FITOR-965383 format. One record per residue: x, y, z of N, C-alpha, C, CB in turn; residue in one letter. Coordinates in steps of 0.02 Angstrom, whole numbers, plus 50000, padded with zeros to 5 digits. Glycine has a CB too. Layout:
<atoms>
  n_east  n_north   n_up  ca_east  ca_north  ca_up  c_east  c_north   c_up  cb_east  cb_north  cb_up  resn
       X        Y      Z        X         Y      Z       X        Y      Z        X         Y      Z     A
...
</atoms>
This chain:
<atoms>
  n_east  n_north   n_up  ca_east  ca_north  ca_up  c_east  c_north   c_up  cb_east  cb_north  cb_up  resn
   49575    51039  50527    49588     50973  50500   49659    50952  50518    49578     50973  50423     X
   49666    50893  50546    49730     50867  50566   49770    50843  50505    49722     50810  50616     X
   49835    50852  50507    49876     50828  50451   49891    50754  50458    49941     50868  50447     X
   49880    50727  50518    49891     50655  50529   49823    50621  50530    49930     50641  50595     X
   49817    50567  50494    49755     50529  50493   49744    50498  50425    49696     50573  50511     X
   49714    50441  50425    49702     50403  50364   49628    50404  50349    49728     50330  50369     X
   49608    50412  50286    49537     50414  50270   49502    50348  50282    49526     50435  50198     X
   49440    50351  50302    49400     50292  50311   49328    50311  50297    49407     50262  50384     X
   49299    50287  50243    49324     50236  50197   49371    50266  50145    49265     50201  50162     X
   49400    50221  50104    49443     50241  50049   49414    50215  49983    49515     50215  50059     X
   49433    50248  49930    49412     50227  49863   49457    50169  49841    49415     50286  49813     X
   49428    50111  49833    49465     50052  49811   49500    50065  49744    49418     49992  49805     X
   49470    50102  49701    49500     50117  49635   49564    50157  49644    49451     50156  49590     X
   49563    50205  49689    49624     50245  49702   49678    50201  49734    49608     50304  49749     X
   49658    50157  49779    49707     50112  49811   49740    50067  49758    49673     50069  49865     X
   49701    50044  49710    49729     50002  49658   49774    50041  49611    49672     49970  49618     X
   49759    50105  49600    49803     50147  49560   49870    50158  49596    49769     50215  49544     X
   49867    50171  49662    49928     50178  49701   49969    50114  49696    49912     50194  49776     X
   49936    50056  49702    49971     49992  49697   50004    49985  49628    49922     49934  49709     X
   49970    50008  49576    49999     50004  49509   50062    50048  49505    49948     50027  49456     X
   50060    50106  49537    50119     50149  49539   50176    50118  49576    50101     50216  49570     X
   50161    50086  49633    50212     50051  49672   50241    49994  49630    50183     50024  49738     X
   50199    49958  49595    50222     49904  49553   50269    49930  49498    50162     49867  49521     X
   50249    49984  49466    50291     50012  49412   50358    50036  49439    50254     50071  49379     X
   50358    50070  49496    50421     50093  49526   50464    50034  49546    50407     50137  49587     X
   50433    49982  49573    50471     49922  49594   50503    49887  49535    50425     49874  49632     X
   50465    49881  49480    50492     49851  49419   50550    49893  49393    50437     49843  49365     X
   50542    49960  49396    50595     50005  49375   50659    49994  49415    50573     50078  49381     X
   50652    49986  49481    50709     49973  49525   50743    49908  49505    50687     49971  49599     X
   50703    49856  49494    50732     49791  49475   50765    49794  49406    50678     49737  49477     X
   50734    49828  49359    50759     49828  49290   50822    49871  49282    50705     49854  49244     X
   50827    49924  49321    50882     49971  49313   50935    49967  49367    50856     50041  49311     X
   50917    49936  49424    50963     49936  49481   50964    50002  49518    51032     49920  49458     X
   50916    50045  49504    50914     50111  49536   50887    50106  49607    50870     50159  49494     X
   50926    50078  49651    50903     50070  49720   50900    50136  49758    50948     50022  49756     X
   50925    50189  49729    50917     50255  49760   50843    50275  49762    50958     50308  49721     X
   50801    50241  49723    50729     50255  49725   50696    50227  49788    50695     50226  49663     X
   50728    50178  49820    50698     50145  49878   50682    50193  49935    50743     50090  49903     X
   50728    50237  49955    50709     50284  50009   50652    50330  49989    50769     50326  50029     X
   50648    50348  49925    50591     50389  49902   50526    50350  49906    50604     50414  49830     X
   50529    50285  49889    50470     50243  49895   50450    50236  49968    50483     50173  49863     X
   50500    50227  50012    50485     50222  50084   50453    50286  50109    50550     50206  50123     X
   50479    50343  50087    50449     50407  50106   50376    50411  50084    50489     50466  50076     X
   50362    50389  50023    50293     50389  49998   50248    50346  50041    50291     50365  49926     X
   50271    50286  50057    50232     50242  50101   50222    50276  50169    50266     50173  50110     X
   50275    50306  50196    50269     50339  50261   50219    50396  50261    50336     50365  50283     X
   50220    50436  50207    50171     50490  50202   50100    50463  50198    50186     50533  50140     X
   50091    50408  50161    50023     50380  50155   50001    50348  50221    50021     50327  50100     X
   50046    50318  50259    50028     50289  50324   50006    50345  50371    50087     50249  50354     X
   50043    50399  50373    50028     50453  50419   49967    50494  50400    50087     50499  50424     X
   49959    50508  50335    49908     50556  50315   49867    50535  50254    49940     50621  50301     X
   49868    50472  50236    49832     50451  50177   49865    50481  50116    49758     50470  50181     X
   49825    50499  50066    49854     50524  50004   49873    50599  50004    49807     50512  49948     X
   49857    50634  50058    49863     50708  50058   49932    50735  50040    49845     50733  50124     X
   49985    50701  50060    50052     50728  50049   50095    50683  50005    50087     50739  50116     X
   50067    50628  49983    50102     50581  49941   50090    50598  49867    50080     50508  49956     X
   50143    50611  49829    50132     50626  49758   50094    50570  49722    50199     50637  49723     X
   50112    50508  49736    50077     50452  49706   50004    50448  49730    50113     50386  49721     X
   49993    50460  49794    49925     50460  49821   49882    50516  49791    49927     50468  49896     X
   49912    50575  49782    49875     50630  49753   49859    50617  49679    49915     50695  49759     X
   49907    50590  49642    49895     50572  49572   49837    50522  49568    49959     50544  49540     X
   49839    50473  49612    49787     50421  49611   49718    50448  49629    49805     50365  49658     X
   49715    50488  49683    49649     50510  49708   49621    50570  49670    49654     50526  49780     X
   49664    50614  49645    49641     50676  49614   49637    50673  49539    49685     50732  49635     X
   49679    50631  49508    49683     50632  49435   49656    50567  49404    49755     50642  49413     X
   49683    50510  49424    49668     50448  49389   49602    50416  49412    49724     50398  49398     X
   49594    50404  49477    49534     50369  49503   49469    50404  49484    49538     50363  49578     X
   49465    50471  49486    49402     50503  49466   49382    50488  49394    49407     50578  49475     X
   49430    50472  49352    49416     50457  49282   49396    50383  49272    49477     50473  49239     X
   49398    50345  49326    49380     50273  49322   49308    50259  49342    49427     50233  49366     X
   49269    50311  49351    49199     50302  49369   49186    50314  49443    49176     50233  49350     X
   49127    50294  49463    49106     50304  49533   49154    50268  49581    49034     50278  49544     X
   49168    50299  49639    49213     50266  49687   49182    50202  49714    49229     50314  49744     X
   49225    50155  49730    49206     50094  49765   49236    50101  49835    49230     50028  49727     X
   49194    50110  49885    49219     50124  49952   49232    50060  49991    49170     50168  49990     X
   49291    50059  50023    49311     50003  50066   49339    50032  50130    49363     49956  50030     X
   49346    49990  50179    49370     50011  50245   49442    50036  50241    49365     49953  50295     X
   49456    50089  50277    49523     50120  50277   49576    50085  50318    49517     50188  50301     X
   49560    50060  50379    49613     50031  50421   49654    49975  50388    49583     50005  50483     X
   49623    49928  50351    49665     49877  50319   49711    49906  50265    49621     49823  50288     X
   49688    49957  50230    49730     49988  50179   49789    50024  50212    49688     50037  50136     X
   49776    50055  50269    49831     50088  50306   49881    50036  50330    49803     50128  50366     X
   49856    49980  50354    49900     49925  50376   49943    49901  50317    49857     49865  50404     X
   49913    49894  50258    49949     49872  50199   50004    49924  50181    49901     49862  50139     X
   49988    49988  50186    50038     50040  50173   50095    50035  50224    50006     50110  50176     X
   50078    50017  50286    50129     50008  50338   50176    49950  50321    50096     49995  50405     X
   50149    49897  50293    50191     49841  50272   50237    49865  50216    50148     49781  50248     X
   50211    49903  50169    50252     49931  50116   50308    49975  50143    50210     49970  50067     X
   50292    50014  50194    50341     50056  50226   50397    50013  50257    50309     50100  50280     X
   50378    49961  50292    50427     49917  50323   50472    49884  50270    50392     49863  50365     X
   50441    49858  50217    50479     49823  50165   50528    49871  50130    50432     49791  50114     X
   50504    49931  50112    50548     49978  50077   50602    50006  50123    50507     50035  50047     X
   50587    50013  50187    50637     50036  50234   50692    49984  50242    50605     50052  50303     X
   50673    49921  50251    50723     49868  50257   50763    49862  50192    50689     49800  50275     X
   50729    49866  50135    50764     49863  50070   50814    49921  50063    50713     49864  50011     X
   50795    49980  50088    50840     50037  50086   50902    50024  50128    50804     50101  50111     X
   50892    49997  50188    50949     49982  50231   50993    49928  50200    50925     49960  50301     X
   50962    49877  50173    51001     49822  50143   51038    49844  50080    50955     49763  50127     X
   51004    49878  50035    51034     49896  49971   51078    49957  49974    50980     49907  49920     X
   51048    50017  49971    51089     50077  49969   51134    50088  50029    51044     50136  49961     X
   51113    50067  50089    51153     50081  50148   51207    50028  50159    51108     50084  50210     X
   51188    49964  50158    51237     49910  50172   51268    49879  50110    51203     49856  50212     X
   51242    49897  50052    51270     49870  49991   51249    49798  49975    51343     49873  49994     X
   51196    49774  50006    51172     49707  49994   51115    49710  49943    51147     49673  50061     X
   51134    49728  49882    51085     49741  49829   51042    49681  49812    51121     49762  49768     X
   51070    49621  49814    51030     49562  49798   50975    49551  49849    51075     49500  49794     X
   50990    49559  49913    50940     49552  49965   50885    49605  49958    50972     49557  50035     X
   50906    49666  49943    50857     49719  49932   50814    49703  49872    50892     49788  49923     X
   50845    49676  49820    50809     49658  49760   50755    49606  49773    50856     49631  49708     X
   50768    49559  49816    50717     49509  49833   50657    49541  49867    50746     49454  49879     X
   50671    49589  49911    50615     49625  49943   50575    49665  49893    50641     49670  49999     X
   50610    49695  49845    50576     49734  49793   50534    49686  49750    50627     49773  49749     X
   50559    49626  49738    50520     49577  49700   50456    49559  49737    50563     49513  49688     X
   50459    49555  49803    50398     49543  49843   50349    49600  49833    50416     49534  49918     X
   50375    49662  49832    50331     49720  49819   50299    49715  49751    50371     49785  49824     X
   50337    49693  49701    50308     49685  49634   50250    49637  49637    50362     49661  49584     X
   50261    49579  49668    50208     49528  49672   50145    49554  49705    50234     49467  49710     X
   50152    49582  49764    50092     49601  49801   50059    49665  49774    50110     49611  49874     X
   50099    49711  49748    50068     49770  49718   50033    49752  49652    50121     49826  49707     X
   50061    49703  49616    50028     49679  49556   49961    49647  49573    50074     49629  49518     X
   49961    49604  49624    49898     49571  49644   49845    49623  49664    49911     49523  49703     X
   49866    49674  49700    49819     49726  49721   49793    49765  49660    49851     49774  49772     X
   49838    49786  49617    49818     49830  49562   49779    49794  49508    49879     49863  49532     X
   49798    49733  49492    49767     49699  49435   49710    49653  49457    49819     49658  49398     X
   49721    49615  49510    49672     49565  49531   49625    49592  49585    49708     49502  49557     X
   49648    49643  49622    49608     49671  49676   49617    49634  49742    49536     49670  49657     X
   49670    49593  49747    49684     49557  49809   49736    49596  49848    49708     49485  49795     X
   49716    49622  49906    49761     49660  49950   49786    49612  50004    49725     49722  49981     X
   49849    49592  49998    49877     49545  50046   49880    49575  50116    49948     49524  50025     X
   49895    49639  50121    49895     49672  50186   49826    49673  50218    49921     49743  50180     X
   49775    49683  50176    49706     49682  50201   49687    49611  50225    49656     49705  50146     X
   49710    49561  50188    49698     49492  50207   49732    49478  50275    49724     49443  50153     X
   49794    49501  50282    49830     49492  50346   49793    49527  50403    49902     49518  50341     X
   49767    49587  50389    49731     49625  50439   49670    49585  50463    49709     49693  50410     X
   49634    49556  50415    49576     49515  50432   49596    49455  50475    49539     49491  50368     X
   49653    49425  50460    49676     49368  50499   49694    49390  50570    49738     49335  50466     X
   49723    49449  50577    49739     49475  50643   49676    49489  50684    49781     49539  50638     X
   49623    49509  50650    49558     49517  50685   49533    49449  50708    49506     49552  50638     X
   49536    49400  50663    49511     49333  50680   49545    49301  50739    49518     49287  50621     X
   49611    49314  50747    49647     49284  50804   49647    49330  50865    49718     49268  50784     X
   49615    49388  50860    49607     49431  50918   49664    49480  50930    49599     49391  50977     X
   49711    49487  50884    49766     49534  50892   49742    49605  50880    49825     49517  50845     X
   49697    49613  50831    49668     49678  50814   49594    49674  50833    49677     49696  50738     X
   49568    49724  50869    49498     49722  50888   49451    49724  50828    49482     49780  50935     X
   49400    49683  50829    49352     49680  50773   49319    49747  50761    49298     49627  50788     X
   49312    49788  50813    49281     49854  50805   49321    49900  50760    49272     49886  50874     X
   49385    49885  50749    49426     49927  50706   49403    49923  50633    49499     49908  50711     X
   49369    49868  50617    49346     49860  50547   49295    49804  50545    49405     49845  50499     X
   49232    49821  50555    49179     49770  50556   49175    49732  50490    49112     49802  50572     X
   49185    49767  50433    49180     49733  50369   49240    49689  50354    49171     49784  50314     X
   49292    49693  50395    49353     49654  50382   49347    49583  50407    49412     49688  50414     X
   49302    49570  50452    49296     49503  50479   49285    49452  50423    49240     49499  50530     X
   49251    49473  50371    49241     49430  50312   49265    49468  50251    49167     49408  50305     X
   49329    49455  50231    49357     49493  50175   49324    49474  50110    49431     49482  50170     X
   49285    49420  50109    49252     49399  50047   49181    49427  50043    49250     49323  50043     X
   49161    49467  50093    49095     49498  50091   49091    49546  50032    49079     49535  50158     X
   49031    49558  50007    49024     49606  49951   49050    49674  49971    48949     49611  49929     X
   49077    49711  49923    49105     49778  49935   49050    49822  49965    49132     49810  49868     X
   49072    49862  50015    49026     49908  50046   48981    49875  50099    48983     49940  49994     X
   48993    49810  50112    48952     49774  50162   48973    49794  50232    48957     49698  50154     X
</atoms>
């Protein structure tokens, strides 16, 4: 078994739990000013992009502890979720450079606020902005449709 690779399909419930964790950590950063958490958040996103939940503490908590207690899994395509994790990695990396590295805490805070918004939408409403962007990239031909047949219509019923 390779240590690099993202699961496909993924449990939507676990993805939403991860998003809730990201939201909670992001709110904590904004409420306390603890921007030293940003590189740890970036590391978590990086681990999830490379290997799914296997090495991410938040991913493991979501997939092994919390999601199984939420009932039967709801399976969705993996590539859009990986893309969304990649966006999280980019945002937290830039926030780390802006805040803890360059001392531009306000700019980093705005990026963290964006994380709060989108992780809240994913965890509570079930709207994955990264997945929506992925579908748009398929529609304009940047990403091949074969990478995710169910993504062409993000409003299709789950598991379609």
